MDTraj code that builds the backbone (N, CA, C; nanometers):
import mdtraj as md
import numpy as np

residues = "UNK UNK UNK UNK UNK UNK UNK UNK UNK UNK UNK UNK UNK UNK UNK UNK UNK UNK UNK UNK UNK UNK UNK UNK UNK UNK UNK UNK UNK UNK UNK UNK UNK UNK UNK UNK UNK UNK UNK UNK UNK UNK UNK UNK UNK UNK UNK UNK UNK UNK UNK UNK UNK UNK UNK UNK UNK UNK UNK UNK UNK UNK UNK UNK UNK UNK UNK UNK UNK UNK UNK UNK UNK UNK UNK UNK UNK UNK UNK UNK UNK UNK UNK UNK UNK UNK UNK UNK UNK UNK UNK UNK UNK UNK UNK UNK UNK UNK".split()
xyz = np.array([
    [-1.7631, 1.0892, 0.3018],
    [-1.7230, 0.9666, 0.2716],
    [-1.5915, 0.9455, 0.3852],
    [-1.5457, 0.8329, 0.4176],
    [-1.4319, 0.8161, 0.4953],
    [-1.3157, 0.7592, 0.4403],
    [-1.2096, 0.7249, 0.5268],
    [-1.0540, 0.6591, 0.4779],
    [-1.0724, 0.5804, 0.5885],
    [-1.0206, 0.4642, 0.5747],
    [-0.9499, 0.3535, 0.6132],
    [-0.8127, 0.3183, 0.5931],
    [-0.7326, 0.2705, 0.6681],
    [-0.6101, 0.2407, 0.6460],
    [-0.5523, 0.0901, 0.6288],
    [-0.4939, 0.0639, 0.5071],
    [-0.4639, -0.1087, 0.4594],
    [-0.3098, -0.1175, 0.4501],
    [-0.3297, -0.2412, 0.5039],
    [-0.1401, -0.3125, 0.4853],
    [-0.1842, -0.4238, 0.3710],
    [-0.1337, -0.4250, 0.2788],
    [-0.1022, -0.5506, 0.1806],
    [0.0045, -0.6266, 0.1902],
    [0.0239, -0.7418, 0.1824],
    [0.1391, -0.8129, 0.1576],
    [0.1350, -0.8898, 0.0235],
    [0.1974, -0.8711, -0.1046],
    [0.1683, -0.9469, -0.2017],
    [0.2913, -0.9676, -0.2945],
    [0.2708, -1.0610, -0.3761],
    [0.3852, -1.1190, -0.4598],
    [0.4154, -1.0741, -0.5803],
    [0.5361, -1.0331, -0.6618],
    [0.5300, -0.9943, -0.8222],
    [0.6831, -0.9981, -0.8406],
    [0.7040, -1.0223, -0.9839],
    [0.8577, -1.0353, -1.0133],
    [0.8968, -0.8673, -0.9868],
    [0.7929, -0.7877, -0.9964],
    [0.8853, -0.6568, -0.9327],
    [0.7790, -0.5697, -0.8830],
    [0.8042, -0.4340, -0.8528],
    [0.6777, -0.3720, -0.7575],
    [0.5384, -0.3521, -0.8442],
    [0.5784, -0.2921, -0.9794],
    [0.4842, -0.2860, -1.0708],
    [0.3485, -0.3886, -1.1003],
    [0.4108, -0.5393, -1.0902],
    [0.3378, -0.6251, -1.1352],
    [0.2385, -0.6891, -0.9699],
    [0.3775, -0.6684, -0.8483],
    [0.2679, -0.6833, -0.7534],
    [0.2143, -0.5649, -0.6894],
    [0.2103, -0.4522, -0.7467],
    [0.0817, -0.4060, -0.7209],
    [-0.0527, -0.4097, -0.8133],
    [-0.0266, -0.4608, -0.9195],
    [-0.1309, -0.4636, -1.0151],
    [-0.2080, -0.6033, -0.9526],
    [-0.1154, -0.6569, -0.8858],
    [-0.1716, -0.8374, -0.8640],
    [-0.2364, -0.7841, -0.7193],
    [-0.2268, -0.6903, -0.6360],
    [-0.2519, -0.6957, -0.4943],
    [-0.4090, -0.5626, -0.5391],
    [-0.4310, -0.5185, -0.6293],
    [-0.5568, -0.4203, -0.6834],
    [-0.6243, -0.5385, -0.7488],
    [-0.5996, -0.6209, -0.8215],
    [-0.6772, -0.7004, -0.8830],
    [-0.7138, -0.8114, -0.8135],
    [-0.6658, -0.8549, -0.6652],
    [-0.6829, -0.9197, -0.5765],
    [-0.7873, -0.8710, -0.4615],
    [-0.7814, -0.7613, -0.4537],
    [-0.8898, -0.6886, -0.3906],
    [-0.9986, -0.6329, -0.4473],
    [-1.0114, -0.6144, -0.5764],
    [-1.1547, -0.5627, -0.6058],
    [-1.2278, -0.7185, -0.6515],
    [-1.1364, -0.8261, -0.6549],
    [-1.2177, -0.9825, -0.6633],
    [-1.2951, -1.0082, -0.5395],
    [-1.1897, -0.9629, -0.4072],
    [-1.2777, -0.9890, -0.2879],
    [-1.3699, -0.8798, -0.2160],
    [-1.3593, -0.8020, -0.2741],
    [-1.4226, -0.6803, -0.2269],
    [-1.5048, -0.6130, -0.3303],
    [-1.5197, -0.5977, -0.4405],
    [-1.5911, -0.5574, -0.5545],
    [-1.5211, -0.4738, -0.6246],
    [-1.6215, -0.4033, -0.7520],
    [-1.5382, -0.3237, -0.8251],
    [-1.6095, -0.1559, -0.8115],
    [-1.7026, -0.1686, -0.7204],
    [-1.7941, -0.0760, -0.6783],
    [-1.7541, 0.0631, -0.6124],
    [-1.6131, 0.0486, -0.5670],
    [-1.5561, 0.1705, -0.4836],
    [-1.5780, 0.1701, -0.3462],
    [-1.4917, 0.2475, -0.3175],
    [-1.5012, 0.2954, -0.1403],
    [-1.5188, 0.1474, -0.0832],
    [-1.4125, 0.0812, -0.0898],
    [-1.3871, -0.0742, -0.0175],
    [-1.2830, -0.0345, 0.1097],
    [-1.2014, 0.0460, 0.1061],
    [-1.0919, 0.0853, 0.2292],
    [-0.9941, -0.0033, 0.1800],
    [-1.0013, -0.0539, 0.0812],
    [-0.8385, -0.1386, 0.0444],
    [-0.7558, -0.0602, -0.0849],
    [-0.6809, -0.1498, -0.1027],
    [-0.5588, -0.1637, -0.1916],
    [-0.6450, -0.0921, -0.3392],
    [-0.7612, -0.1657, -0.3626],
    [-0.8472, -0.1611, -0.4745],
    [-0.8674, -0.0513, -0.5237],
    [-0.9152, 0.0836, -0.4421],
    [-0.9193, 0.1906, -0.4603],
    [-0.7746, 0.3053, -0.4863],
    [-0.6693, 0.2295, -0.5145],
    [-0.5363, 0.2780, -0.5646],
    [-0.5461, 0.2568, -0.7183],
    [-0.4348, 0.3834, -0.7754],
    [-0.3939, 0.3506, -0.8919],
    [-0.2564, 0.3915, -0.9320],
    [-0.1852, 0.3844, -0.8068],
    [-0.0421, 0.4353, -0.7906],
    [0.0411, 0.3897, -0.6774],
    [0.1152, 0.3894, -0.6585],
    [0.1961, 0.3949, -0.5297],
    [0.3581, 0.4497, -0.5509],
    [0.4062, 0.4702, -0.4491],
    [0.5014, 0.5420, -0.4179],
    [0.6150, 0.4358, -0.3402],
    [0.7329, 0.4395, -0.4066],
    [0.8240, 0.3364, -0.3065],
    [0.9265, 0.4085, -0.2178],
    [0.8991, 0.3532, -0.1069],
    [0.9815, 0.3595, 0.0132],
    [1.0958, 0.2937, -0.0239],
    [1.2371, 0.4183, -0.0312],
    [1.3831, 0.3361, -0.0634],
    [1.4020, 0.3089, 0.0674],
    [1.4770, 0.1724, 0.0569],
    [1.5063, 0.0453, 0.1263],
    [1.6082, 0.1259, 0.2638],
    [1.6555, 0.2059, 0.2058],
    [1.8220, 0.2476, 0.2941],
    [1.7187, 0.3626, 0.3635],
    [1.5959, 0.3928, 0.3630],
    [1.5253, 0.4712, 0.4473],
    [1.4727, 0.3878, 0.5419],
    [1.4018, 0.2771, 0.5288],
    [1.3326, 0.1662, 0.6152],
    [1.4171, 0.1264, 0.6759],
    [1.5570, 0.1012, 0.6414],
    [1.6709, 0.0467, 0.7227],
    [1.6671, -0.1129, 0.7873],
    [1.6652, -0.1518, 0.9387],
    [1.6433, -0.2514, 0.9671],
    [1.5153, -0.2570, 1.0690],
    [1.4316, -0.1333, 1.0412],
    [1.3275, -0.1623, 1.1000],
    [1.2091, -0.2383, 1.0292],
    [1.1435, -0.3357, 1.1404],
    [1.0319, -0.3986, 1.0771],
    [0.9128, -0.3073, 0.9677],
    [0.9185, -0.3740, 0.8607],
    [0.8719, -0.2965, 0.7599],
    [0.6963, -0.2856, 0.7486],
    [0.6199, -0.3441, 0.8707],
    [0.4987, -0.3292, 0.9017],
    [0.5017, -0.2064, 1.0109],
    [0.5939, -0.2273, 1.0906],
    [0.6132, -0.1172, 1.2116],
    [0.6660, 0.0603, 1.1642],
    [0.7258, 0.0297, 1.0170],
    [0.7790, 0.1402, 0.9271],
    [0.6814, 0.1868, 0.8940],
    [0.5818, 0.1382, 0.7973],
    [0.4977, 0.1748, 0.7497],
    [0.3585, 0.2433, 0.8161],
    [0.3505, 0.1803, 0.9270],
    [0.2662, 0.2122, 1.0699],
    [0.2937, 0.3525, 1.0977],
    [0.4447, 0.3681, 1.1096],
    [0.4998, 0.5006, 1.1864],
    [0.4701, 0.6396, 1.0579],
    [0.4858, 0.6003, 0.9110],
    [0.4417, 0.6941, 0.8385],
    [0.3100, 0.7493, 0.7933],
    [0.2159, 0.6383, 0.8563],
    [0.0597, 0.6946, 0.8585],
    [0.0600, 0.7656, 0.9956],
    [0.1062, 0.7121, 1.0600],
    [0.0667, 0.7807, 1.2129],
    [0.1147, 0.9145, 1.2029],
    [0.2596, 0.9620, 1.1402],
    [0.3272, 1.1048, 1.1433],
    [0.2838, 1.1608, 1.0153],
    [0.1654, 1.0895, 0.9375],
    [0.1068, 1.1562, 0.8135],
    [0.2204, 1.2112, 0.7249],
    [0.2797, 1.1267, 0.6883],
    [0.4064, 1.1377, 0.5737],
    [0.3487, 1.1803, 0.4342],
    [0.3547, 1.2882, 0.3883],
    [0.2948, 1.3614, 0.2768],
    [0.2651, 1.2424, 0.1629],
    [0.3803, 1.1424, 0.1423],
    [0.4081, 1.0655, 0.0664],
    [0.2956, 1.0018, 0.0264],
    [0.2138, 0.9421, 0.1445],
    [0.1282, 0.8342, 0.1342],
    [-0.0009, 0.8945, 0.2334],
    [-0.0331, 1.0154, 0.2411],
    [-0.1397, 1.0667, 0.3490],
    [-0.2853, 1.0848, 0.3031],
    [-0.3086, 1.0609, 0.1759],
    [-0.3944, 1.0998, 0.1151],
    [-0.5011, 1.0023, 0.0794],
    [-0.6204, 0.9774, 0.0934],
    [-0.6916, 0.8597, 0.0698],
    [-0.7354, 0.8253, -0.1172],
    [-0.6892, 0.9566, -0.1636],
    [-0.6860, 0.9726, -0.3130],
    [-0.5467, 0.9804, -0.3486],
    [-0.4874, 0.9641, -0.2870],
    [-0.3164, 0.9614, -0.3398],
    [-0.2419, 0.8059, -0.3503],
    [-0.1475, 0.8147, -0.4091],
    [-0.0776, 0.6984, -0.4066],
    [-0.0491, 0.5940, -0.2861],
    [-0.0463, 0.4996, -0.3060],
    [-0.0169, 0.3867, -0.1823],
    [0.1314, 0.3993, -0.1588],
    [0.1646, 0.3563, -0.0390],
    [0.3294, 0.3606, 0.0148],
    [0.3590, 0.2124, -0.0541],
    [0.4894, 0.1496, -0.0831],
    [0.5478, 0.0616, -0.1197],
    [0.6751, 0.0220, -0.0647],
    [0.6901, -0.0861, -0.0040],
    [0.8175, -0.1106, 0.0789],
    [0.8411, -0.2739, 0.0218],
    [0.9681, -0.2682, -0.0104],
    [0.9924, -0.4076, -0.0724],
    [1.0480, -0.4723, 0.0233],
    [0.9814, -0.5780, 0.0640],
    [1.0347, -0.6971, 0.1859],
    [1.1513, -0.7633, 0.1903],
    [1.1345, -0.8315, 0.0258],
    [1.2413, -0.9505, 0.0459],
    [1.1949, -0.9875, -0.0884],
    [1.3342, -1.0605, -0.1805],
    [1.2904, -1.1116, -0.3224],
    [1.1369, -1.0957, -0.3996],
    [1.0397, -1.1522, -0.3768],
    [0.9534, -1.0573, -0.4773],
    [0.8120, -1.0835, -0.3774],
    [0.8298, -1.0135, -0.2706],
    [0.7394, -0.9925, -0.1961],
    [0.7546, -0.8141, -0.1227],
    [0.6496, -0.7820, -0.1462],
    [0.6186, -0.6319, -0.1423],
    [0.5073, -0.5929, -0.0543],
    [0.5196, -0.4995, 0.0386],
    [0.4186, -0.4594, 0.1129],
    [0.3250, -0.3255, 0.0749],
    [0.2416, -0.2902, 0.0502],
    [0.1760, -0.1704, 0.0305],
    [0.0614, -0.1351, 0.0925],
    [0.0712, -0.0168, 0.1364],
    [-0.0020, 0.0515, 0.2609],
    [-0.0399, 0.1809, 0.2595],
    [-0.1288, 0.2372, 0.3301],
    [-0.2251, 0.3737, 0.3147],
    [-0.3060, 0.3849, 0.3679],
    [-0.3923, 0.5221, 0.3093],
    [-0.5090, 0.5114, 0.3574],
    [-0.5840, 0.4924, 0.1989],
    [-0.7241, 0.4701, 0.2433],
    [-0.8288, 0.4398, 0.1168],
    [-0.9358, 0.4817, 0.1355],
    [-1.0304, 0.5545, 0.0572],
    [-1.1425, 0.5981, 0.0727],
    [-1.2887, 0.4742, 0.0708],
    [-1.3850, 0.4858, 0.2186],
    [-1.4519, 0.4021, 0.2473],
    [-1.5793, 0.4646, 0.2310],
])
top = md.Topology()
chain = top.add_chain()
for i, resn in enumerate(residues, 1):
    res = top.add_residue(resn, chain, resSeq=i)
    for name in ("N", "CA", "C"):
        top.add_atom(name, md.element.get_by_symbol(name[0]), res)
traj = md.Trajectory(xyz[None], top)
């Protein structure tokens, strides 16, 4: 089986709620059978600190972490990355099994 990168922006009152919303939406859109290459395959996430992201565009920073094979998000079986964008918006990203 392979892997595919994903980037998902979603709203929620906090990161946990946003993550649950993103997973539920992906399962609705892509099915529950597994190997969708989406956030539906994830069971957890790792919050990337805001001071680490700094003024860098969140999508660019997420892409950089993927490209650099950051160990926090480099496994299709491991956690997704999470960057708090603003107010109630979060970016989840990483590798997912296909």
